C-alpha angles and dihedrals in degrees: 000000000000090000091054091048090052092048090051090046088057094046091052091058090067106104090224089070088078089070091069106030145012092211099092102141097083125163100359090182095071136058118242114262091234139356123241087238088066092069118076115203118191133179090037131128114248096214098078122158119289099252094176096051109110091218092053091047091051092049093048094050092049091050090048092049089049090052092050097042099036105234129139124255133212109217135185117196138173118239128211091277093054095253121137115238125189124222135177115198145158106241115234104171148329122245132193128213111208093193093050094035088221138122122226129197113219118199145156119262138179097271108016145345109300124221117198123187107222091213091060097054115117098171134011132173140152112279105237099195128083108276132178116172116223088209098073136215114284096026115137128247117245110273134194135191134222129193127205141167122227136193110226094229121141090006091300093156093053090046093049094048091049093045093052095035093129095050127088105251149158127211122198124187113230100178141330092302109015131078135181114222126192119196130190117206142164114273089231090062097054097112088051091048091054090052093048096050090047090056089073093060121193092353089077130054121184111226103173147068100022089215091062090045087055090053090054091051092048091051091049092048089049092050092046091053091053091060093060 
């Protein structure tokens, strides 16, 4: 129908569509149902993956093909320090983080599940040698938990539950204003988790583990030093 064509026309204006097809000029006879500028997205990082970059598109399509056809990949990525690390993995699936606006490739490795940020790949190619990961399909990535108390001021509880909606969590009421929240997250996302919890300011206090509380303190000290 014309309505369906207009909806598809709008969807095909999303830059991420290039990851899946080069045929982006669909239904030229109709106007899009909406424009991407009509959608206001808040609480989202601004450094999303470069979806229109030809190198990124090529890497994404190879990763997707490897997931579909079950063959290993040899991947070089840059870490947060700018160093290049090498990984061989058997791809399992691709996941998208709407908050981070990034794609990740999840695969099986020799010691644990491997997570690769697509935007950090500098080289990727099929691995042409026999490869059987000892860390098999369906194995879980390493997860950690953090526990914090919050004061339900200015709808803090509602904001926390919405902010961490896609995480495994528990919330326990302590009294009329205080709650205890326990979150489970991937170990690879620990730095991001520190930043997210810090964004709630004095309404949230980390109570366990002490190692995570120390990370909060280190981050605050680092921020304080930058002000001087």
